[in-house]
C-alpha positions in Angstrom: 244.6 226.1 65.1 243.8 222.4 65.7 240.4 222.6 67.3 238.6 225.5 65.8 234.8 226.0 65.8 235.0 228.8 63.2 232.3 228.3 60.5 230.6 225.4 62.2 227.2 226.9 63.1 224.2 225.2 64.7 221.1 226.4 63.0 218.4 224.2 64.3 217.5 222.0 67.4 218.3 218.8 65.6 221.9 219.8 65.0 222.1 220.9 68.6 221.2 217.3 69.7 223.9 215.6 67.6 226.3 213.3 69.3 229.3 215.5 68.3 228.8 219.2 67.3 232.2 219.7 65.7 233.5 217.9 62.6 236.8 217.2 64.3 235.0 215.3 67.1 233.0 213.2 64.6 236.1 212.4 62.6 238.1 211.5 65.7 235.3 209.2 67.0 235.0 207.5 63.6 238.7 206.9 63.6 238.6 205.6 67.1 235.8 203.1 66.3 237.7 202.0 63.2 240.8 201.4 65.2 238.9 199.6 68.0 237.0 197.2 65.6 239.8 196.7 63.0 243.1 197.7 64.3 243.0 196.3 67.8 242.0 192.7 66.8 244.8 192.8 64.3 247.6 193.8 66.7 246.3 192.7 70.1 247.2 189.6 71.9 245.3 187.3 74.3 246.7 189.1 77.4 245.5 192.5 76.2 242.1 191.2 75.3 241.5 189.1 78.5 243.2 191.2 81.2 242.9 194.8 80.0 240.4 195.6 77.2 237.5 193.4 78.1 237.4 194.4 81.8 237.9 198.0 80.8 234.9 197.8 78.5 232.6 196.0 81.0 233.5 198.3 83.9 232.9 201.3 81.6 229.4 200.0 80.9 228.8 199.4 84.6 230.1 202.9 85.4 227.8 204.3 82.7 224.8 202.6 84.2 225.5 204.1 87.6 226.3 207.4 86.1 222.9 207.6 84.5 221.3 207.1 87.9 223.6 209.1 90.1 225.3 211.6 87.8 222.3 212.5 85.7 219.3 211.7 87.9 220.9 212.5 91.2 219.8 209.2 92.9 222.5 207.6 95.1 223.0 203.9 95.1 225.4 201.3 96.5 223.6 198.3 94.9 225.4 198.3 91.5 226.9 194.8 92.0 223.5 193.4 93.0 222.0 194.5 89.7 225.1 193.1 87.8 224.5 189.8 89.5 220.8 189.8 88.6 221.7 190.4 85.0 224.4 187.7 84.9 222.2 185.0 86.5 219.1 186.0 84.6 221.0 185.8 81.3 222.4 182.4 82.2 218.9 181.0 83.1 217.2 182.5 80.0 219.8 180.9 77.7 219.7 177.6 79.6 216.0 177.1 80.0 214.7 178.5 76.7 216.0 176.3 74.0 217.3 178.0 70.9 217.2 181.5 72.4 219.9 183.6 70.8 222.7 185.0 73.0 221.8 188.6 72.2 218.2 187.9 73.2 219.3 186.4 76.5 221.5 189.4 77.2 218.5 191.8 76.5 216.2 189.7 78.7 218.8 189.5 81.5 219.1 193.3 81.3 215.4 193.8 81.4 215.1 191.5 84.4 217.8 193.6 86.2 215.9 196.7 85.2 212.7 195.3 86.8 214.6 194.5 90.0 216.2 198.0 90.0 212.7 199.6 89.8 211.6 197.4 92.7 214.5 198.5 94.9 214.1 202.1 93.6 210.7 202.4 95.2 212.2 203.8 98.4 213.5 206.8 96.4 209.9 208.0 96.2 210.0 208.7 100.0 213.6 209.1 101.0 216.8 210.5 99.5 220.5 211.0 100.3 222.1 208.8 102.9 218.9 206.9 103.6 218.5 206.0 99.9 222.1 204.6 100.0 221.1 202.4 102.9 218.0 201.2 101.0 220.0 200.3 97.9 222.6 198.6 100.1 219.8 196.2 101.2 219.6 195.1 97.6 223.3 194.2 97.6 222.9 191.7 100.5 219.4 190.4 99.6 220.3 189.5 96.0 223.5 187.8 97.1 221.6 185.8 99.7 219.0 184.7 97.2 221.5 183.4 94.7 223.5 181.7 97.4 220.6 179.9 99.1 218.4 179.0 96.1 220.4 176.7 93.9 217.8 176.8 91.1 219.4 180.0 89.9 222.7 178.2 89.3 221.1 175.1 87.8 221.5 173.3 91.2 225.2 173.7 91.3 226.6 172.8 94.7 229.0 175.7 94.6 226.6 178.2 93.1 228.9 178.8 90.2 227.5 179.6 86.7 229.4 179.0 83.5 229.3 181.0 80.3 227.0 179.6 77.6 228.4 179.2 74.1 229.3 182.6 72.8 227.8 182.4 69.3 226.1 185.2 67.4 224.7 184.7 63.9 226.6 181.4 63.7 229.9 183.0 64.5 232.0 181.5 67.3 233.1 184.3 69.6 234.7 182.1 72.3 238.2 183.2 71.5 239.7 186.2 73.3 239.4 188.3 70.2 235.8 187.2 69.6 234.9 188.0 73.2 236.5 191.4 72.8 234.5 192.2 69.7 231.3 191.0 71.3 231.9 193.2 74.4 232.9 196.2 72.3 229.8 196.0 70.1 227.5 195.9 73.1 229.3 198.7 74.9 229.4 201.0 71.8 225.7 200.4 71.1 224.6 201.0 74.6 227.0 204.0 74.9 225.4 205.7 71.9 221.9 204.9 73.3 222.9 206.5 76.6 224.1 209.6 74.7 220.7 209.8 73.0 218.8 209.4 76.2 220.7 212.1 78.2 220.5 214.5 75.2 216.7 214.1 74.9 213.6 214.7 77.0 214.4 211.9 79.5 217.8 213.2 80.2 216.5 216.8 80.8 213.9 215.5 83.2 216.5 213.5 85.1 218.7 216.6 85.4 215.8 218.7 86.5 215.0 216.3 89.3 218.6 216.0 90.2 219.0 219.8 90.6 215.8 220.4 92.5 213.0 217.9 92.6 210.5 220.3 94.1 210.9 222.8 91.2 210.7 219.9 88.7 207.4 218.9 90.2 206.1 222.5 90.0 206.8 222.7 86.2 204.9 219.4 85.6 207.5 216.7 85.7 206.4 213.5 87.3 209.1 213.0 89.9 208.2 209.4 90.9 208.1 208.3 87.3 211.4 210.0 86.5 213.2 208.4 89.5 211.9 204.9 88.8 212.8 205.3 85.1 216.3 206.2 86.1 216.5 203.2 88.4 215.2 200.9 85.6 217.5 202.1 82.8 220.5 202.2 85.1 219.9 198.7 86.3 219.4 197.5 82.7 222.8 198.8 81.9 224.3 197.2 85.0 222.6 193.9 84.3 224.1 193.7 80.8 227.5 194.7 82.3 227.1 191.9 84.8 226.3 189.3 82.1 229.4 190.4 80.1 231.6 190.4 83.2 230.5 186.8 83.9 230.5 185.4 80.3 233.0 187.4 78.2 235.6 188.2 80.9 235.6 185.6 83.7 233.8 182.7 82.0 232.5 181.5 85.4 231.2 183.5 88.3 229.6 182.9 91.7 227.3 185.2 93.7 230.2 186.4 95.9 231.8 187.7 92.7 229.4 190.5 92.8 230.0 191.6 96.4 230.0 195.1 98.0 233.6 195.7 96.9 232.4 195.6 93.3 229.7 198.2 94.0 232.4 200.4 95.5 234.6 199.9 92.4 231.8 201.1 90.1 231.2 204.0 92.4 234.9 204.9 92.3 234.8 204.8 88.5 232.2 207.6 88.3 233.9 209.7 91.1 237.3 209.6 89.4 235.9 209.8 85.9 233.3 212.4 86.5 229.7 212.3 87.4 227.2 213.4 84.8 229.5 212.5 82.0 229.4 209.6 79.6 233.1 210.1 78.7 233.9 210.1 82.5 232.6 206.6 82.8 235.2 205.4 80.3 238.0 207.5 81.7 237.3 206.3 85.2 237.2 202.7 84.1 240.5 203.1 82.2 242.1 204.5 85.4 240.7 201.7 87.6 242.0 199.0 85.2 245.3 200.5 84.1 246.5 202.0 87.4 247.0 198.6 89.3 248.9 197.2 86.3 251.1 200.3 86.1 251.8 200.1 89.9 252.6 196.4 89.6 255.0 197.0 86.7 256.7 199.8 88.6 257.1 197.6 91.7 258.5 194.7 89.8 260.7 196.8 87.4 262.0 199.8 89.4 261.8 198.3 92.8 262.9 194.8 91.7 260.0 193.3 93.6 260.9 195.0 96.9 257.2 195.3 97.7 255.4 192.0 98.3 252.0 191.5 96.6 250.0 191.9 99.8 251.6 195.3 100.6 251.2 196.3 97.0 247.5 195.7 97.1 247.1 197.7 100.3 249.2 200.5 98.7 246.8 200.6 95.8 243.8 200.9 98.1 245.6 203.8 99.9 246.3 205.6 96.6 242.7 205.0 95.4 241.4 206.5 98.6 243.7 209.5 98.4 242.7 210.1 94.7 239.0 210.0 95.5 239.5 212.6 98.3 241.5 214.7 95.9 238.9 214.6 93.1 236.1 215.3 95.5 237.9 218.4 96.9 239.9 219.8 93.9 238.1 218.4 90.9 234.6 217.1 91.7 233.8 216.7 88.0 236.7 214.2 87.6 238.8 213.4 84.6 236.1 214.4 82.3 236.5 218.0 83.4 240.3 217.8 82.9 239.7 216.6 79.4 237.2 219.4 78.7 239.6 222.0 80.0 242.3 220.5 77.7 240.0 220.8 74.7 239.2 224.4 75.5 242.8 225.3 75.6 243.4 223.3 72.4 240.9 225.5 70.6 243.1 228.5 70.9 246.5 226.8 70.4 249.1 228.0 69.5 248.0 231.5 70.5 247.5 230.4 74.1 247.7 227.1 75.9 
């Protein structure tokens, strides 16, 4: 048996709240972190860092932010890219206008600014829900983009509205190389991922899920529904704001307001649909699929089909497959890839007796 629970008993509430209940899971996670921090920088190249790993990590963080709001708290949103833009431009301005402010502090302040904006646009959730809430958050998408386009102060009076990454230095270490940018992104994503796991496993996460399942019943048992909803919008936007800053500074290097358009919001939404709503792991699985699938499709087209499909048709083909997969997951597996992985683990527990 490779995945037994035999002899691993939970005897108190503190043990029940641990990140990983089984020793095998803790060992596997420690090995994964060791490989990510030590092994990947040793064997990776610039292409892997810049084109695959960094966008995967940033999109995972963005998906995690939306998952906290939609998957755990049950509040629908199509303004993810707007909060990413707020985080990117706020981080840029904090670092530019406050001399000597460390990069990490700029990231935190940018995330907090995005969180405040998220609370502001989350106020309609106190009165409306469902489709109407989606429309309200969609207003944030267009309003934020309009503000950053028409007020050049946010881009330091740049005529094109483009902002450029500040020097990526942490504790005197230069992280401007592809490997350095990867390590910076990985550190932030791991820290915020563990924080998200703590949040959803604690009292805040339980109140979110209570409101998600039935807000009237949650109010009856004493949960403050307005406070819970606004807290979900604030924390979700904080995560999205930091993801936006990392997207602009560690991945692209430069970005304009239109870089955080509605298609980016849909991309983040697709991540949690494919990966699985209400699952932290699902955010990472969905981001991996979103990043790796186009690369796989391009390689298949250029290798097996000898370039028979032109790039324009290939891009349309990708969109068609994404749409079909989203419909498939919504109908056949609404819990996404995270549910597939959970089923695989359950079967692994009884292997080789049954699989």
